[in-house]
Structures are given as structure tokens and as C-alpha cells.
C-alpha positions as CSV (number, residue, x, y, z in Angstrom):
1,M,-6.9,20.7,-32.8
2,P,-6.6,21.1,-28.7
3,A,-3.7,22.7,-28.0
4,T,-1.2,21.2,-24.6
5,H,0.4,24.0,-22.3
6,H,2.4,23.7,-19.2
7,L,2.4,25.7,-16.4
8,H,5.2,26.1,-14.6
9,A,4.9,27.0,-10.2
10,T,7.1,29.8,-9.9
11,P,6.8,33.5,-8.0
12,E,5.3,35.0,-10.8
13,T,3.0,32.1,-10.9
14,V,1.5,31.0,-7.8
15,R,-0.3,32.6,-4.9
16,F,-0.1,32.3,-1.4
17,G,-3.2,31.1,0.4
18,A,-6.1,33.2,-1.9
19,F,-8.6,33.6,-4.4
20,D,-9.4,36.8,-5.5
21,A,-12.1,37.4,-8.6
22,A,-9.1,40.2,-9.5
23,F,-6.5,38.2,-9.8
24,P,-5.5,38.0,-13.7
25,P,-5.0,35.1,-15.4
26,V,-1.6,34.0,-16.1
27,L,-2.7,31.4,-18.8
28,T,-5.6,31.8,-20.9
29,V,-6.3,28.5,-23.1
30,Q,-9.3,27.0,-25.2
31,S,-12.2,24.8,-24.2
32,G,-10.3,21.3,-24.9
33,D,-7.1,22.1,-24.4
34,L,-4.8,20.4,-21.6
35,V,-2.8,22.1,-18.9
36,V,-0.2,20.5,-17.4
37,M,0.1,22.4,-14.0
38,Q,2.8,22.4,-11.9
39,C,2.2,22.6,-7.9
40,V,5.0,23.2,-5.2
41,S,3.7,22.5,-1.7
42,G,4.3,23.4,2.5
43,P,6.3,26.8,3.6
44,A,10.0,27.1,4.8
45,E,9.0,26.5,8.2
46,V,8.0,22.8,7.3
47,M,10.6,22.0,5.0
48,P,12.6,18.8,6.0
49,P,16.6,19.6,7.8
50,G,19.4,20.0,5.3
51,D,20.9,16.6,7.2
52,S,18.2,14.4,6.3
53,G,18.7,14.0,2.4
54,L,15.3,14.8,1.1
55,A,15.8,17.9,-1.7
56,V,13.5,21.0,-1.9
57,P,12.1,20.8,-5.7
58,P,14.2,24.6,-7.0
59,A,10.5,25.4,-7.6
60,L,9.5,25.2,-4.4
61,A,13.3,27.1,-2.7
62,E,12.5,29.9,-5.3
63,I,9.0,31.1,-3.9
64,H,10.3,30.4,-0.6
65,K,12.8,33.3,-1.3
66,A,10.4,35.3,-2.6
67,V,8.1,35.1,0.6
68,A,11.4,35.7,2.8
69,A,11.9,39.0,0.6
70,G,8.3,40.0,0.7
71,A,7.3,39.7,-2.8
72,M,4.8,37.4,-2.0
73,P,1.7,38.1,0.8
74,R,0.4,35.7,2.2
75,L,-3.2,35.0,3.3
76,G,-4.2,31.5,4.4
77,P,-1.8,27.9,3.7
78,H,-1.5,27.0,0.6
79,L,0.5,27.6,-2.1
80,V,-1.7,27.3,-5.6
81,T,-1.0,27.4,-9.0
82,G,-3.0,29.7,-11.8
83,P,-5.9,31.1,-12.1
84,V,-5.7,29.6,-15.7
85,A,-8.6,31.2,-17.8
86,V,-10.5,29.5,-20.2
87,A,-11.7,31.7,-23.2
88,G,-15.6,32.2,-23.3
89,A,-16.4,31.3,-19.8
90,E,-18.6,33.8,-18.3
91,P,-21.0,33.9,-15.4
92,G,-23.6,31.0,-15.0
93,D,-21.6,28.6,-17.2
94,C,-19.8,25.5,-15.7
95,L,-15.8,24.9,-15.9
96,R,-15.4,20.9,-16.1
97,I,-11.9,19.9,-15.0
98,D,-11.0,16.3,-16.4
99,I,-8.1,14.9,-14.2
100,E,-6.2,13.3,-16.6
101,A,-3.3,12.4,-14.8
102,V,-1.3,13.3,-11.3
103,E,2.7,13.0,-11.2
104,L,4.4,13.2,-8.3
105,G,6.7,16.1,-8.0
106,A,8.8,14.9,-5.0
107,D,10.5,12.2,-3.0
108,W,8.8,13.3,0.6
109,G,6.1,14.9,2.3
110,Y,4.9,16.1,5.7
111,N,2.5,15.3,7.8
112,H,1.8,17.8,10.8
113,F,-0.8,18.9,13.6
114,R,-0.1,21.6,15.9
115,A,-2.1,23.5,18.8
116,L,-5.8,25.1,18.4
117,V,-6.7,23.4,15.2
118,G,-8.1,20.4,14.5
119,T,-10.2,17.2,15.6
120,L,-8.9,16.7,18.2
121,P,-7.3,20.0,19.7
122,E,-8.3,19.6,23.2
123,D,-6.7,16.3,23.1
124,F,-3.2,17.1,21.7
125,P,-2.1,20.9,21.8
126,Y,1.0,21.1,20.4
127,R,3.0,20.5,17.3
128,R,4.5,17.7,15.7
129,L,6.0,17.4,12.1
130,I,7.0,14.4,10.9
131,H,8.2,14.2,6.9
132,I,7.6,10.8,4.8
133,P,9.6,9.5,1.7
134,V,8.1,8.3,-0.9
135,D,9.1,6.0,-3.2
136,R,8.0,6.9,-7.0
137,A,8.5,3.6,-8.3
138,A,6.2,1.7,-5.8
139,N,3.7,4.6,-5.7
140,T,4.2,3.8,-1.5
141,C,5.2,6.2,1.2
142,R,7.2,5.2,4.4
143,L,5.9,6.2,7.8
144,P,8.6,6.4,10.9
145,F,5.9,4.9,12.7
146,G,4.1,1.1,12.9
147,P,3.7,-2.4,14.3
148,D,7.0,-2.8,16.5
149,N,8.5,0.7,15.4
150,H,9.3,-0.8,12.0
151,G,7.1,1.5,10.1
152,L,4.6,1.5,8.0
153,T,4.0,1.7,4.3
154,L,1.1,3.3,2.6
155,P,0.1,3.2,-1.4
156,L,-0.5,6.5,-2.5
157,A,-3.5,7.7,-4.1
158,P,-2.6,11.4,-5.1
159,F,-5.1,14.0,-5.9
160,F,-5.2,17.9,-5.4
161,G,-6.9,19.1,-2.1
162,V,-7.3,22.8,-3.4
163,M,-8.9,23.3,-7.3
164,G,-11.3,26.0,-7.2
165,V,-12.2,29.3,-10.1
166,A,-11.9,32.5,-8.8
167,P,-15.3,33.4,-6.5
168,P,-17.8,35.9,-7.0
169,V,-16.2,39.6,-6.7
170,E,-18.2,40.5,-3.8
171,W,-16.3,38.2,-1.9
172,G,-13.3,40.4,-2.4
173,Q,-9.7,37.7,-1.8
174,I,-10.8,34.8,0.6
175,S,-8.0,32.3,2.3
176,T,-7.3,29.1,0.7
177,K,-9.0,27.6,3.9
178,E,-12.5,27.4,3.9
179,P,-14.0,25.5,0.2
180,R,-16.9,27.8,-0.7
181,A,-19.3,27.6,-3.8
182,H,-16.2,28.1,-5.8
183,G,-14.4,25.1,-5.0
184,G,-11.1,25.8,-3.3
185,N,-10.0,23.5,-0.3
186,L,-12.3,20.5,-0.9
187,D,-9.9,17.8,0.3
188,N,-11.9,14.8,-1.6
189,K,-10.1,12.1,-2.2
190,E,-11.9,10.8,-4.7
191,L,-10.6,13.5,-7.0
192,V,-7.6,11.1,-8.3
193,A,-6.2,10.6,-12.0
194,G,-9.9,9.7,-13.9
195,S,-11.8,12.0,-12.4
196,T,-14.0,15.0,-13.2
197,L,-14.7,18.2,-11.1
198,Y,-17.6,20.4,-12.3
199,L,-17.6,24.1,-11.1
200,P,-19.5,26.9,-11.1
201,V,-18.1,30.3,-13.8
202,H,-18.1,33.3,-11.4
203,R,-16.5,35.7,-13.2
204,P,-15.5,36.0,-17.1
205,G,-12.7,33.1,-17.8
206,G,-13.8,30.7,-15.2
207,L,-9.8,31.5,-13.4
208,F,-9.0,28.2,-12.4
209,S,-6.2,27.4,-9.6
210,A,-4.9,24.1,-8.1
211,G,-2.9,23.1,-5.6
212,D,-2.4,21.5,-1.9
213,G,-1.2,18.4,-3.2
214,H,-1.9,14.8,-0.6
215,G,0.3,12.0,-2.0
216,V,-2.4,10.0,0.3
217,Q,-5.5,10.9,2.9
218,G,-8.4,9.6,4.7
219,D,-11.7,10.8,5.1
220,G,-12.3,13.7,7.6
221,E,-8.5,14.5,6.9
222,V,-8.4,14.7,10.6
223,C,-5.2,16.3,12.5
224,V,-5.4,19.1,9.4
225,T,-3.1,17.8,7.0
226,A,-2.8,14.4,4.6
227,L,0.4,13.8,2.9
228,E,1.6,17.2,1.8
229,M,3.7,17.3,-1.3
230,C,3.7,18.8,-5.0
231,L,2.5,17.2,-7.6
232,T,2.0,17.7,-10.8
233,G,-1.6,17.6,-12.6
234,H,-3.2,17.1,-16.3
235,F,-6.3,19.1,-16.6
236,R,-8.1,18.9,-19.5
237,F,-10.6,22.5,-19.7
238,S,-14.1,22.3,-21.3
239,L,-16.4,25.2,-21.3
240,E,-20.3,24.3,-20.8
241,K,-22.4,27.3,-21.5
242,G,-24.8,27.3,-19.0
243,D,-28.2,28.3,-21.8
244,G,-30.3,26.2,-19.9
245,T,-31.2,24.0,-22.3
246,R,-29.3,20.7,-21.2
247,R,-29.7,21.2,-17.4
248,P,-29.9,23.8,-14.8
249,A,-27.0,26.3,-14.2
250,L,-24.3,24.7,-11.6
251,R,-24.8,26.0,-8.2
252,Y,-22.3,24.6,-6.4
253,P,-19.1,22.0,-7.2
254,R,-20.2,18.0,-8.0
255,A,-17.4,15.7,-9.7
256,E,-17.6,12.1,-11.2
257,T,-15.4,9.2,-11.5
258,P,-15.3,6.2,-13.5
259,T,-17.7,4.4,-11.3
260,H,-19.8,7.3,-9.2
261,Y,-21.1,10.8,-9.3
262,I,-20.5,12.5,-6.4
263,S,-22.6,15.8,-5.2
264,M,-20.8,18.1,-2.6
265,G,-21.6,20.0,0.9
266,M,-19.7,22.6,2.8
267,H,-20.6,24.2,6.2
268,E,-19.2,25.2,10.0
269,D,-21.9,22.8,10.9
270,L,-21.3,18.7,10.0
271,D,-25.0,18.6,9.8
272,I,-25.8,21.4,7.8
273,A,-23.1,20.4,5.2
274,M,-24.4,16.5,4.6
275,K,-28.0,18.0,4.5
276,Q,-26.4,20.3,1.8
277,A,-24.5,17.4,-0.1
278,L,-27.7,15.4,-0.2
279,R,-30.1,18.3,-1.7
280,E,-27.3,18.2,-4.4
281,M,-27.5,14.3,-4.8
282,I,-31.5,15.4,-4.8
283,A,-31.1,17.6,-7.3
284,F,-29.4,16.1,-9.4
285,I,-31.1,13.1,-9.3
286,T,-33.9,14.9,-10.2
287,A,-32.3,16.8,-13.5
288,R,-31.4,13.5,-14.8
289,S,-34.7,11.2,-14.5
290,N,-37.9,11.5,-14.5
291,L,-37.4,10.8,-10.2
292,S,-39.5,12.8,-8.2
293,A,-37.9,15.0,-5.3
294,A,-39.9,12.7,-2.8
295,D,-38.6,9.7,-4.8
296,A,-34.9,10.8,-5.1
297,Y,-34.8,12.0,-0.8
298,Q,-36.1,7.6,-0.8
299,F,-33.8,6.8,-3.4
300,C,-30.7,8.4,-1.5
301,S,-31.6,6.2,1.7
302,L,-31.4,3.1,0.0
303,A,-28.2,3.7,-2.7
304,V,-26.0,6.8,-2.2
305,D,-23.8,6.4,0.7
306,F,-22.7,10.1,2.2
307,H,-18.7,10.2,4.0
308,V,-17.2,12.7,5.7
309,T,-14.9,14.7,3.5
310,Q,-13.3,17.0,5.6
311,T,-13.8,18.3,9.5
312,V,-10.7,20.6,9.7
313,N,-11.0,23.4,7.4
314,G,-13.5,25.3,9.3
315,E,-16.0,25.1,6.1
316,K,-16.5,20.8,7.3
317,G,-17.0,18.9,4.0
318,V,-19.4,16.3,3.4
319,H,-20.3,13.8,-0.2
320,G,-22.6,11.5,-1.6
321,L,-21.5,8.8,-3.7
322,L,-23.7,7.7,-6.4
323,R,-22.7,4.4,-8.3
324,K,-23.5,5.0,-12.3
325,G,-25.6,2.6,-13.6
326,L,-27.9,2.3,-11.2
327,L,-30.1,4.8,-12.2
328,F,-28.4,6.3,-15.8
């Protein structure tokens, strides 16, 4: 029977801003197992003031202490929990990660921008940080601005901005900032509870990590951040062996929701990211149907929607959405 594991965010199970094939697993599971993974969000410098009434979760406070003591090196911007190894996973295989549930982990989140980054750094050459209360029961957040300065309520759609496996050994240690073939900082708001992410395995065990919880985000994530907050994910891991008998080996992240299949492209040039997402969708269609590449190219122009995922991670993102039931 599949087992359920609980992985808490601690200084021993969290990395600050890095993926590395050399990181040992903090947990090893079997294919089919469920991992309830606690993820925390935000460095000490963006925490709310003590008189705000917004409490810092104890797990996050302990991690901040470890960072301040020099016990947790920092490379990129995200706190990620993991890695989790799946027994039997080998390079050439695919990890299927079913996101069965996403729980809110705090009663607030934050959003900020700063000089020199974002989609419009020339228009906003300064820093601004806001803390946003969250109503867990209503599944909403309350912005400090809105019509007539009365505030604005947004419904939440929580997901993890960062979900990825260990990169190839040759890459060495890399920042969580840029999404690449290993996944990472995808910032794809479609990947809410009920969706599935597929990642190619580069190292034995796969070595999956997650973090960068988002309470809600618009496509583009234009100012650099979404509603950044602590989340707990229920991830079910399934191993799909890359024997070549059922489908070509996965080269790049793909996903699906209850309603759509999703291709992805990432590149510092948004035009090239678009081409990559389109090529990935054409490859997906031709592998699953009797359509030729030319057929699939024309079909994509008629029936597939391509969205800008994010424009702020160095490697920009585009994702294609194919509605289920149109072809297969």
C-alpha cells in the first residue's frame, strides 16, 4: 500500500536558493507514495514588523536563525524543502508529481518590488514592500489599496512557484531563480491542486524540491513577486520508466490540469521561449496522435492558447494550453 510521509520545513530539510545534483535526499519514498511537504517563504528582511499582528510561523523563524548564524548558505531567492528521492528513479525516467492538495500555511503573505529588477525597472527604480492579510476560511486576501482606498479583496488560487528535480551534474550548483529543464522556478499559476507536473530525471532518485508558495498570481508575475506565502503541499510521486515503449523520453517539464495539457518554454528571449513552448506542444501532439508535425503546427494555431508565464526570472516563460477532448 502507498505510504504517507510528512516532511517539515527545518534548517536540516530546507535549502536557501539552490538546486544541486550533489544534495543528498532528506527523504526517500516509493513510487505511489504521498508526501505532505511543509514549505516556508521569505527571508528575514521581508518579515512583517512585530506590531503588525501578523505572526511569523515558528518553522520560518527557526530557519531565519540558522541563516543568521551562517548555518544555511544562500544562493538564490527561495527557501525550498527537500530533496525527496523516489526509489528506482534513474536518468531517462520521468517523475509524475500529482498535486493533490495545497494548504495555506500562514495568515498573511507579502509582495514587493525593488530597483533594477522586474518587468519595468526603469519606471520603478525603488523598493516597495506590502504585507497582505489572508482569510483562510474565506480563501481570500485583502490588499491595502483599491477603489476609493477601501482595500481590495482577491480570491486565492495557491500553487508552488518552485517545483523541480536535481539538475544534471554538469550544471553544478544553480540558483532557484531561473527555471530550466529540471523545472525549478516555473511560476506557472495553472499548477494548483488537482494538476500534475511531469519532470525528466537527471540524477538517481530524481531529487524533488518545492517552495516559493504563491497565494495568488497573475500570468507574467510582472513586479517579480506574487502573493508570497507559506504553503503545505500534498505531492504524490509516481515513477514512469523511460523504456521508450510508451512515449519518447521527456526532455522538458510538462503538466496537465483536469481540463488542459500544458507545454512549457523558458529562455531569456521571450520569442525563443515561445518557440520552445510551441515545439514542445507539437512534439506532445505528434507523439499522442497520428497527426504530422505540419498538422500539429496548424492545429496549434487554431486551438492552442499560449500564455506568458512570467517575465522576471531571467529565463522568461511561455506555456501552451491544449484543452482536453479536442484530440485525445
